[in-house]
N, C-alpha and C positions, 0 to 999 in steps of 0.2 A: 454519747460516750464512746471512746475508743475501746477496741477489744483488748483483752489482756495480752494477746500475742503482739499487737502493735506497740503497746506501751513498753513491754519488756524488750522488744526488738530495737526500739529507739534508744533505750537506756544502754543496751549492749553495744550498739554502734557508737554511742558517745563515749562509752568506756574504752572501746577499742581505739578511738581516735584521741583519747586523753582530754576530752572536752569536759568542762565542769557542768554541774547540774544546778539550775537556777530555781525551779519551782517544783521540786520533788514532792512537797507536801500535798499539792493539789491532786496527785495521783491517788491519794488515800480517800478521795471522794468517789472513786470508780467502783461500782458494785461488781463489775466483771472480775476484778482482782480478788475480791472476797470470795466469790464463787469458785475461782480457781484455787484459792488457798483452802477453802472448805473441801474441795474435791481431792486435795493432796493429803490432808491430815485427818479426815474423819475416821479412817480405818486404823489409825494408830492405836496401840494398846492403851496409851494414856488418855485417849479422847473421852473415855467414860470415867476417868478418875477425877474426883473433886479436888478443888484447891481450897481456898479459905471460905468459899461459898458453896452452895449446893448445885451450882450451874455446871452442866456437862454438855457434851455435844447433843444429848437427847433434847429434843425440842427446838432444834435449829430451824430457822425460817428466814425468808426474805425480809420480814419485818425486823428481825434482830439486826440484820446487815444495815437496814435503813436507819435504825437507832444509833448504831455505831458511827455511821457516816455523818449523821446529824450532829453528834457530839464532836466529831472531828472538825466539822465546818467552823464551829465556834470555839475550838481548842478547849473543849470541856472534857475530853476523854482522859482518864487517869488510869494508869496501870495499878492493879491491886497488889498488895504484898503476896508473895508466893508462900505456900505451905511447905516448910522444910522437913524432910525426913532424911535419915541416914541409912545408906545401903552398904553392904560389905564390898570391899574391893575385890577384883578378880584374882589378885595375887594370893588370896586365901591366908593372909597373915594376921587376920583378926581386926585389921584396920577398916575404917568405913570412910565413905565420901558423902558429902552433903548433896542432896538432890532437891531442887525446887519444883513444886507442883503448881503451875499457874491456873487461873480460872480459864474456862473455855473461851470467853471473849478475848482475853489477853493472848491466848494461843492463836486465835484467828488473826488478830491484829499483828502479832509477832510474825506469823507466817507471811503476811502481806509485806511487812517491812523486810523480811528476809528475801522474798522474791525480788523486791526492788533493788536491794543492796547487792544481791548475788548477780543479777543481770548486769549491773554496772561494773562491779569490781572483779568478778571472776576472770574476765578476759585480761585483766591487768596483773593477776597474780603470777608469781614465778612458777616455772615448770618444775622446780624442785620442791614445791609445796604439794603435799598429797592428802592432807587431812580435811575432811568436811567439804569435799569438792565433787561435783558431778563426774561420774566415770572414773574416779580415782579412789584409792584406799590403801590398806596396808600392803597388799600384794604388788601394786604398782610401785610403791616405794621400795620394797625389797627387791623387786626385779631390776629396778634401776641400779641399786647398789651392786647386785650380783653381776650385772651385764656390763657395767661401764667403769667400775672402780678397780680394774686390774692394775696390779703393781703398787697398791697402797702399802705404806710402811706403818703408819700410825692411825688409829681410830680415836677421834675425840668425841666422846659421848656427852651430850648436853641435855639436862633435864631441869626445867624451871620449877622451883619450889612453889607449890600452891598456885599454879599458873592462872587458872580461871578465877580464883578468888582474890588475885592480886592486881588485876588490871587497874591502872590509874584512870579514873573517869575523865579527868581533864585531858590526859594524853589521848584517850580514845576520841573524845569530842573534837579536839584540835586536829587529829588525824582525819576525821570525817569532814571537818570544816575546810580542809585543803581542797577538796573536790566538790563538796555539797554546799553551795552558797544559798542556803535556805534555813533561816533561823527557826522557823516553825517546825521543820522536820528535826532539827537538832534538839529543840526543846522536848519534842516527843521522845527521842532516844534518851535524853537525860532522865525524864520521868520513868522510863523503863528501867534504867540502870539503878535509880535511887528509890525504887518502890519499897524496898525492904523485904523482910520475910518474917513469918510467924513460926516460932518453934515452941511447942507446948503452950500455944496460944498467947505467947508473949511477943510483941513486935520488936524487931531489931532493925536498926538502920544499916544500910549497905553503903559503906564509905568507899569501897573499891570492889572491883571484880564484876564479872558478868554472871548472872544466875545460872548455875548448872541445872539443866532441865528446861531452860527458856528456849523457845523455838528459834529466836534470832541470835542466841548466844554463839553458836558455831561460826556464823559469818562474821560477827563482830570480833571474835577472837582471831579469825584469819586476817581481817583488816588490820588488827592491832599488830600481829606478828609479821605482817608483810614488810614492815620497816626493818625487821631483823633480816629477812630474805634479801632486801635491797642492799643492806650493809655488807652482808657476806659476799653477794655477787658483784657489787661495784667497788668494794674496798679491799676485802680480805683476799678474794680469789685473784684479782689482778696483781696484788702485791706478792703473793706466795705462789705464783705460777710463772715459770720461765723455762726456756729451752724447748725445742720441738721434739727431740728424741734424746734418750740417754746416750752417753758415749759408749763405744764398744769396750767390753771387758778385756783388758790385755791378756789375762790368764786364759780366757776362752780362745782368743786369737792364737795364742801359743800352741794350745792343744790342737786346734784346727790345722796348723802348719805341720805338727808332728804326724797327724793322720795322713796328710798328703804325702809326706816322705815315706811313711810305712807302706802306703799303697804303691808307690813307685818301686819299692823293694819287693812287693808281693808278700809282705808279712801280714797274713790275715789275722793271726792270733794277736799281734800288736794292735791292729786296727780295732778289733773288738774291745780290747782292754782300754784303748784310748777313747772309744765312743762312750764306754761306761763312765769314764772320768769326765768326758765332755758334758754328759747329761746331768752331772752333779753341779755344774757351774752355770751361773746366769750368763746369758749372751751379752747383756749390757751391764755397765758398771752401776751397781746399786748405790754407790757412794759418790756418784757424779756431782760435783759441787755446782755445776751449771744447770742442773735439772731439778725442778720442783713442780709438784702438782697438788692442788687443793680442790677437793670435791665436797659437795654439800647436799644434804637431803633432810627434809623436815616432814613429820606427820604430827599435826596439832602442836603440842608443846614438847614433843620428843625430837631432838635434833641429833644428827650424826654427820661428822665431817671426816673425810679420809684424806690423809696427807702423806705424800711421798717426799721425804726430806728428813733432816735431823730432829731428834727429840726436843732439843732446845727451842726450835722454831714451833714445834707442835705445842709446847707449853706456852709459848708466847701467844699463839693463836687462841688458845683456851682463855688466857688472861684478857686478851682484847675483847673476846666475845662476852666475858663476864662484865667488863667495864662498860661496854656499849649497852647491854641490857640494864645495868644498874643506872647509868647516867641518862639514857634516852627513853627507856621504857619503864623504869622504876620496878624492875623485876630482878630477882636474885636466883642465880643458878644453885641448884642443890649440891652441896659439897660432897655428899655421900654418893651421888649418882653421876656427877660430872667427872669423867675419868679420861686419862690418856692411856690407851691400850696398845701394846705392840701387836701388830697385825699377824705376825707369823707364830709367835710363841704364846699369845694370849687370845682370848675371845671376848669381843665386845657384845653387849646386849642391846638389841634394837627391835622393838615391836614383837617381843616374845621369842625371837630367834637369837641364836649365838652366831656371830659373824667373825670369820678369820680369813687369812690369806693362805692358800695352799703352797707347799713347797714340793720338791721332787722326792718321792719315796721310792722304795725298792720296786714296788709293783709298777710304778710309772716308768722306772728305768728299764725294766724287762720289756714293757710294751713298746717303749721307744726304740730299744735295740733291735727288736724283731721287725720294725718297720723297714721295708726294703728301701724306701727313699730317705731313711735316716732322719726323719723329722723329729725334732725334740718336742716333748710334751710341754704344754704351756704352763709356766710357773707364774706365781703371783696372782692366780685366779681367786676371786672372792668365793668363799664356800659358806653356805647357810646350813646350820645344824639345829636339831631339836635339843633344847636344853634338858639335861637329865632332871633338873629340879622341876621343870614344867610337867614332865611325865609323872614324876613322883607325886606332885600335887594333884594331878588329875586322877591318878589311881586311888589316892586317899579317899576320894568321895565315894568309892564303891567298896571300901574295905572296912572290916570290923575285927579288931584284934589281929590285924595283919593278914586276914583272909577275905576273899570276896564274900559279900554278905547280901542277904535279901533286903530289898527296899520296901519296908513296911508301909510308908505313906501311899504307895500306888498299888497296893496288893488287891484292892477291891475293884480296880479298873479291869476292863476286858483285855483279852490277849492282844488285840490290835493296838490298843493304846499303850500297853506296856512295851511291846516290841517297837512301836513307833517312837516312843520317848527315848528308849535306849539308842535306837538307830539314829535318831536326829542328833543326839549328843555326840555319839561316836563319829558320825559323818562330819559334823562341824569341826571337831578337833583335827581329824585326818585331812580334810580339805584345806584347813588353814596351814598345815605343815607340809603340804605336798611339794613346796619349793625346796625343802631341805634335802641335802644329799644323803642323810641318814634317816629318812622317814621310816625305814623299817624298824627303827627303835620303838615304834608304837605297837609292835606285835604284843608286847607284854601288857600294854593297856587294853588292847582288844581282848586278850584272854580274860583279864580281870572283869571287864564290863560284860563280856559274854557270859561268864560264870555267874555274875551277880544277876543278870537278866533271867537266866535259867533257874536260879534259886528262887527268884521272885515268882516265876510262873509255877514252879513246883510247890511252893508254899500256898499259892492261890488254889491250885487243884488238888492239894494234898497228895502229891505224886513225887516222883524222883527226878533228879536233874537229867539222867540219861533218857528217861521217857519223854521229857519235854524237848530234849535235843532231837530225838528221833521224830517227834511229831512236827516240829517246825523247821527242820533242816531242809535246805533247798540249794540249787545250783543257779548261778547267774553268770551270763556271758559278759566278759570285760575285754578291753583291747589286749590284755595280757593272758587271755584264756579263761577257762571256767574257774570260778571262785565259789567257795562254800559260804553260804549265808543262812540266816534264819528269817522266816517270813510268817506273818499272820494276816489273814484276809477277812473281809466282810463281804458276803455275797449280797448283791443288789438286783432286784427284778428289772430286767430290761436294760441294764447298764453294766459296764465293766466293774468287776469287784474292786474294792479298795484294798490295797496291799501295803502293809508296813514291813520294812526290811531292816535287819541289823547286819552289818558287815557287807561282804561282797565287794570290797574296795581293794584294789591292788596297791600295796604299799610300795609303790615305785615313784621315784622322783619325776615330777612334771614341771619343766621349766616355765611353761606358760599357764600354770594352774590359776584358777580363780575360785572364789568361794561360791559354790553352786547353790547352797541353801540360803544365802543372803537374799533378802528381797531385792529383785532387780531394780536398777535405777529407773525411777518413774519418768515418763516423758514430761517435757516441760509443760505441755498443754494437754493434759489427759482429757479425753472425751468421756467423762464419767456418766454412766447411765443415771446415777442418782441426781445429778444436776439437771438433766433433762426432765426427770420425773418431778423435781421440785418446781422447775420453771413452768411445767404444764399446769400447775395450780389446781389440781383436782384430788380430792380425798380418794384413796384407793380402797376405802371401805364403804362409805356412804355416797360418794360421788359429789359431795358439796365442793364449792370453790372458795369458801370464806375461811380466813384464819388458818392457812395451811402451814403445817410443821412437819418435821421428820422425826419419827420414833426410832431410836437406836437401842440395840441390845448388846450385851457382852459377847455371847456365844450362841450361835445357831443350834449347836448340839443340845443345849439345854431345852430348847423348844421341841426338838425331835423326841426327847425322852419324856415329854409331858404326858404322853398317853394318847388314846384314841379320841377321847371326848375333849377336843380342843376348840377354843373359841375361834371366831372367824379370822381375827388378826393373826393368830398363830398359823392357821391354815394357809393364809396368804403368804406369810414369810417363809414357811417351809416349802410351799409350792414354788416360790420364786428362788429359793435358796439364797436369800439375802438377809442381812442383819439390819436392814433399814425398811421402813414403811412410811410412805407419805400419807399423812392423815390430817383431818381438820382438828381444831382445838377441842371440840366436843368428844370426838372419838379418842383423842389422845388422853383426855381426862378419864374416860371409861377404861382405857387400857391399864392405866395406873391405879384406878380406884376400884374397879369391878372386875370380876372374873370373865364377864361376857360383854363386849361392846355391841353396838348395833350390828345386825346381820348384813351380809352382802345383799345388794340390790341388783336387779338385772339391768 
């Protein structure tokens, strides 16, 4: 069998060259791909969550991979219905979104399908597509808009109504069939899409859409919406882009000539007055009929187009976009969220930011006038801002009756956990909005969260907020100097103490910011220690070599708190600091059925 690296490398090269795939289904017989998929998803939070059966990642083995491959050889593998639950939307408006919970085997097969499709299709995707792609995300999309959309007049916001639940299965399969000439693989994808879901233990048929929560759903949605990217880039952008540069503004040229005459006369007062007037004028004609620019960016189902031209053409672009999605993709643009926004006087919403185009204000005029070389400040620059509604919604989570409140659900946790939880939440919000020019708007949120944290600590210790502040206050060095923060630590023998921190982040705009707390993009071929231990084929408790499985747990901290009298399997996991243990079938049964499995042997 070829290694997973070789298989995916060949698919990536065929995708780069635009060659079709003839026998993709045969790659599902390769156990190396399943081991790679297992190494990539076993640590996910949902790996221990049950679907419609009791199966989870716990008990994973080479035998299970063999049984899946055997079913694949004879086309007997069938995806089970997902268990559907409803989770609240991040907007905090009381609405929910459906989430599908597949069984573990379906997650594993779905990850293998995702690996194969991503290797082939990702090299073909548009550079304007940023959702569900390696090395890309919300910040790359926002940076592209901020750095390259200078001079935009209109923003066209596009949002697909119930995008993931509305994908047409026939359009999806026909799109895959354009490049994948393998009916067995296409039938497998069809069974994945039509497996249905259980809600309140009642089976429902899935006539459209990709299951939210499905491992392969993100890559399938990207393949589906790639048609939209091609339409915009090959049809709309060429039609609505013309002219190399805008024509010179006649009024600007007139003032420049007046400045030259005043200089020849030696009238410095007149020169200064004319420069102030000059800096209020655009150097190029904003109404140049021979100049048009259309730009495009997409993250998942959120699209944003920037257009330099008249509003009538912007409305026309919006209409053509809606018609294409309705006729070719069987999708409908949300009427409430699909807007044409004036870039200078209004603000568009995209990926949680407010986006507008800056003009020349008085502060800019003063700065430009004082420049000895008389360089004008750049107008038409795209500005990213923190929405006031977003700050208000985040603050509301820590308020009660309009004031910062104690968080009772975590009051029994230790100081390290409390400070760490508040710190992670605050850090995630700040790091997401570091691209905004007014990120300092989050000062109020910091005060609310800080007060709520101190009140929680004070309630826990039956003390006061001021005493908790004095106890945990610290200083941290940042690129902008010392910043005040709050810290709680856990001392460990022979190792560095664990430190949880709240605050200490300078609220300064960072043009190249990335989300530091996000799990870093995993390498394509991770050399997982767990896979090596599983392939070794020896029980780590009794040293037997028969019927080897992997025992998984939710949280290692639960074992540490178990006390001094711990069974051998807990001692092993705590010693290794791993949430996995490779055991034989007998030891695995003892772990789940008895408090004490067989003892370690020398």
